[in-house]
C-alpha positions, -999 to +999 in steps of 0.1 A: +000-001+001+012+037-007-005+062+012-025+088-009-020+125-008-051+145+005-059+180+002-090+194+020-090+228+028-062+238+051-049+201+057-024+187+031-014+151+044-008+114+036-038+088+041-032+055+044-058+030+027-085+018+054-079-020+057-043-022+040-012-030+058+014-001+055+041-003+084+051-038+093+076-029+121+084+003+138+118+003+115+093+009+087+085+046+098+113+057+073+087+045+047+065+071+058+089+099+068+104+094+030+069+096+017+059+125+034+088+142+022+082+135-013+049+147-011+059+177+004+035+174+035+042+175+074+011+150+085+000+116+082-034+101+084-036+062+093-057+036+105-050+007+126-044-016+099-019+003+084+003+000+116+021-030+135-002-048+151+017-042+183+012-006+179-012-001+208+004-024+229+033+004+244+051-028+260+060-039+227+081-005+220+065+000+184+044+031+192+076+051+209+101+038+179+075+050+154+065+082+171+099+092+180+110+090+144+083+108+128+089+137+159+126+138+145+113+146+113+086+168+120+056+144+109+023+148+129+002+115+128-036+112+133-047+077+139-085+071+127-098+043+154-134+037+160-143+028+197-137-009+203-120-014+170-086-020+187-076-029+223-053-002+240-029-014+265-032+007+299+000+022+291-010+032+259-038+053+271-018+068+294+004+081+266-026+092+246-037+116+275-004+127+274+001+134+241-032+155+242-013+181+253+009+183+221+003+182+185+023+157+169-001+124+176-035+119+182-063+090+183-096+098+168-131+082+164-137+097+128-118+106+100-135+142+101-119+148+135-088+135+127-090+159+098-099+190+118-071+183+142-047+181+115-058+216+103-048+231+134 
């Protein structure tokens, strides 16, 4: 899967295809950084299937490694995840609460909410 460029109002980002795999491991975060650089954007909108299976289990290290790589290259990430779609580890929930203070990473229940956040 290749993410596609979306431009909606003030939002210009790469969007993953719902239901399609993209990042198999945390090391693949480089693929997202490269895709964003090639498209000239600093944001991505992904779905749970686009991320490694263990991303939402903070003890796996997948989320930390991916998010650090994206921060290093100034790429914001919005993940669209409907309620009940995936199970978050308790520590992942704590991390999300902390992340709400910043602008680099967010998890949203709908694509519209994610796009609104990316447009800020």
